N, C-alpha and C positions, 0 to 999 in steps of 0.2 A: 251804528244803525240808529236812525231817528224814527219817531213814532209814525211819521208820515209814510214810511215804507212798510209799516206793520199792517198786516191784513186784519180785517174785522170778520169774525165768525160768529154765527148764533151759537149760544151755548149748546143748543141741541145737536150741533155738529161735533161737539167735544165730549159731551156727557150723555149717557144713557140712564134713564130713570130705572132704578131697581124696583121691581113691583112684587117682590117676594113678601110673604107674611110669616111670622114665627108661628110655631104650633102652640096650641093651648097648653099642651103637656109641658113643653120646655119653659113656658112662661110660669105655669103653676108651680113647677118644681124649683124654679130659680136657675135652671141651667142656662136660660137666655136672660142676661141682665137687661134692664131697661134704663135708658137715658133719663136722668133727672133734669139736666140742663146743659147747655154749652156756655162757658164763660165768655162774657163780651170782650174782656181785655186780652186774653191769650188763646181763645178758641179751644180750650181744653174741654174734653167730654167728662161730665160727672155723672155717676150712675146711682140709681136708687138702691136703697137697702133691701127693698122687696120688689116683686114683679106684678103685684096686683094692679089691675087696670079695668076701667069700665068703658074704655073707648077702643076704636080700632087701632091696630098696630102695623108697623112696617119692620122688615128685617134689614139689618145693616151688616155687611161683610167687611172683613179687613181690607183697607185700601180705598174704601168708599169715601166720597166727599159727602158730608152730612150738612144739610142746611135747615135751620130753624125757620119755618115759614113765617112765624110771628115776629121773630127778633133778628132776622138776617141783617137788616140795615144797621143794627146795633153791634154787629160783629159776631153773632152767634152762629158761626160756620166753622166746621171741624173737618179734619181727616182722620178717619178711624185707622189706627196704627196697623200697618201691614204685618207687623210682627205678632199680632194677636192671633190666637188659634181658633177662637170661637167667635161666632156672630153675636150681635147685640140687637136690641129692638128699640123702637121709639114710637110715640103716638103719631097719628096721621097728620099732626101739625108739623112734622118734620119730613124731609125728603132725603132719600139716599140715591147717590148717583155714581155710576161707574165711569171713570175717566178713560178716554181713549189715549193711552199712553204713547202711541205712536205720533200723536199730534200735540199733546199737552203734558207739561209737567204739573202734577196735581198740586205741588207746593206753589207754583206760580198762580194757579187758579185760586188757591186758598188766600194768598195775599191780595190778589186782585179783587176778590169778592168781599174782602174786608176793608177796602179802601174807599176814599171819598170819590175816586174815579167811578167806582161801581155805583155808589149812592146817586151820583149824578145821572148815570145811565137808567137807574130805577125810576127817577123822577121823569126822565125823558120818555121811556118806553113802556112803563107800567101805569095803567089807569089808577089814579090814587097814590102813585109814587111810593114812597118808603113806608107809608102807613098800611099798605095793602099786604094781606097774607101772601107770601111768595110760594105759591104752589108751582108744580112743574109746568103747567100750561102758561104761566106768566114768566117763569124764570128762563126756560129753554129758548124762547125766541129772541132774547136780548143779545144784540151783537156786541162782542168785546174785542179789544185789540190783542191779537195773538202773533208775536214774532216767531221766527223759526225756533225749533226746539232748543238748539244750542244757545240761542239768545235768551230764551226763558230761563235756562239753567244759570246763565251768567247773571241775569237780573235777580234771581232768587239768592244766588251766593252773595251779591252785593247787598241786598236788603238784610240778609241774615248776619252779615259781617257788621253792618251798622247797628242792628238791634242787639247783637251781643255786647257791643260797647255801651249802648244805651242802658242795657240791663245791668252791666257792671257799675255804671255811673249811678243808677237808681239804687243799687244795693248799698253803695258807699253813702249816697245821700240819706238812705234810711238808717244806716248805722250811726251816721253823724247826728241825725235828729234824735235818735234814742239817747245818745250821750248828752245832747243839749238838754233834753227833758229831765235827765238824771242829775244834771249839774246842781240844780237847786237843793235837792235832798242831800247830795254829797256835801254841799256848803253848810247846810244845817248840821249835818252829822259831824263835820269837822269842828264847828264852833262848840257843839255840846261835848265833844270828846275832851275839850280843854276845861270844861266846867267842873265844879265840885260834884261829888257823887251824891250829895245831899238832895233829898226829894221831899215834896209835900204832896198831899193828895189834892186833886182839883177841887174837892169840896172845901178844903181849907182856904182856897183862893177866891171863893165865890162871894160876891156882895149880895146876891139874891139866889134863891133856889133855881135849879135848872127848870126849864118849862118847854114842853112839846108844843108845836104849833096846833092850829086849828084844822080839823078835818073839813074838806070841801067837797060835797057831792058833785059828780060830773054834771048833774042837771043845773048846777049853780054857776058853771063856767060861762062867762060872757064878756061884758065890756066894762064892768064896774071897778071894784077895788083892786089895786095891784098886789099880787102875791108873788113871793119868790118861788121859783121851781127848786126842786132838790138839787138839780145840776148847777145851781148858782154858786156852789162852794167847791165844785170838782177840781178846779185848778189851784185852789188855795188863795185865790184873789177873787173878791166879790165881782160877779159878772152880771151887770145890769141888764143884759139882753136875755138872761134866763128868768123870765117872768111870765105870768098868766094873769088873767083878770077874772074876778068872781062878782056875781051880782048878789052880794050880801051886805048887811049893815054891820059896821063895828063902831061902838061908841068911842069917843076921843080918848077915854082912859083905858081902853082895852089893853090887856097885857100882850096882845098878839101883834101890836104895832111895833116896828123896829125903831131904834134910835141909834145915833152914832155911837161907835165902839162896841155895839152888840156883837158877840161872836155867834155865828151860826155853825152848827155841827150836823152833819148828815147822820141820822140814826138808822136809816134803812135805804139800801141800794145794792148794787152789785158788790160782792165781797171786797174788791179793791177800792171801792169808793165809800164804804161805810166809814164814818169817822173823819171824812174830809171836813175842813173848817175854813172859814173866811170871816173877815171883819166887815159889818155893814158900813157902807160909805155914803149912803144917801141921807136925805133929811128925815127928821122925826115925822112919823105918821104918813110917810109917803108910800111905805111898803109894809105888808104883813107877811107872816110866814106860815107854811102848812105843817101838817102833822108829821112829816118825814124829816123835819128839821127840828133841832133842839136849840133853844137860845141860851146862851150863857153870859151873865154880867159878873165882871170880876172886880176885886178890890184893886183899883188903879194905883194905889200906893205901893202895892206889892208886885203886880204884874201888868206889863203892857199888853193890851188885847192883841196887838199885831204880833208880838213875840209869841204869845200863846197859840195863835192861829198858825203861825209858822211852825211851831213845835209839833202840832198835830200831823205835820207831813214829814217829820223825821223818821228814820228807821226804827228808833226806839218806841216812838208813839205808835207807828204802824204795827210793830210786833205785838205790843200790848193790845191794841184794838182787835187785831186779827185773832188773838187768842181768846177774846171775850165775846165775839159776836155769836149769835145763835140763829138757827134756821138754815135753810139750804137755798141754793140759787133759784129753785122752783118756787120757794115761798118768801123770797126777798130776805136775805140775812139782815139782822138788826143788832143794835147794841142798846142796852138799857141804860136809863139814867143812873141807877146805883153803880153799875160797872164803870160808867164814865166818871162819876164822882170819886171813885177809888183810884183812878189813873194817876200814876206818879208823875209830878211836874218838877223839872230841875229848879233848885233855888239859886237864883242869879240876882244880883242887885238890880234895881229898876234902872239905874244909870247904865249899867252894862247891857241890860236888855235892849235899851234904846239904841246904844251903839251898834249892837248886833243887828237890830232892825234896819238901821240906816245903811249898814254895810250890805245886808241881804237885798235891800231894795235897789241899791245901786247895781248889784250883780244881776238882779231880775231885769233891770232896764237893758243890760247888755244881752241877757238871754233873749228878751223879747225882740231885740234888734236881730239876732241870729235867726229867730223863728220867722220874722218878716222876710229876711233874706231867703230862707228856705222856701217860703210860700211863693215868693217871686219867681225863684228858679224852678219850682215845681210846675208852674204854668208853662214855663219855657220847655222843660223836659217833656211834659205831656203833649206838647205840640210837635215834638221831634218826629215821632213815628208817622203821623199823618203827612208831615212835610216829606219824609223820606219816600213814602208810598207814592205821593203825588208826583215826585220827580221820577220815580221808577216807571210809572205807567204813562209818563210823558216822553219816555225814551231819553231822560237826562241823567240817568244814574250810571 
């Protein structure tokens, strides 16, 4: 059956707006849970922890089609599970609709209303298009393609068969990407496992004392001096895109200017990011560093800065750093200079360090290639579902 033979019906012929309201008592006691949001990607309903509200509310019963008036065009449309035993509530920015199951499969409508086909219809039939809040008076007059019920079920089965395969492929892709991201640490750990057990403290390897960066008030952010952001070290490789500008003056001999081979270490961030390190790769006095980064300058006759920065991302270094950080996630965990200076560093000859760096950098280029491949195919995977739905509602599936 082709779409040319599908009849178009106004949604108002297929859906009845539910106009019930939850009682104040069930809201106050939490007996009626309230929608927090509907996920754009999968259309799943998320509920609030509490039911307090200052706005009008609507009631939603199991089996209802739920439409976010504000975010419908982004995919915030759900079906409240028929297996649920209790109703839920939502603010008046949502709508609840009872499907006429003799005419329409609610899953067919759910897929249709989350497709580009429906977005095109919004632009065609709703003044203001997809940016308009989709209340019942605007939603229900929109004509949509509705094949016979048996054809709707076939289309839904085909869509969900494809999406199951896409989901499996996405899960495999996610697992592979996690393994790719872990490769570098595994490689560093493997190298260190073959090294001597002898260690020196970081303090013994410093050519100069550690120094924290300069604090920059938000009022000084502007278009002036280039400053590194704390995220500039997150990947273990200096990321020149992670910068900001501040309208302050720094004298030429300021200790806050970076120079080649300086190691930057995150002293405050999320727990898994505290202690991340990278070597500055820019020109002298092109970039300064803020107070959430610590600068280290080492004795280059004893330690290659690139080796040391790589070591900071090893399991050994991470275990030490995570045991030494203080504070909580709400207060931004930090590591102090004294604790960093006490950190044990493997004693490996400078010649061997450079060999290790060369090998790890070659491995990194291979990993980067895999990441680029992953990003390229991510775009293609993300385009799969819209393509499937487009075919489905053109009668080509």
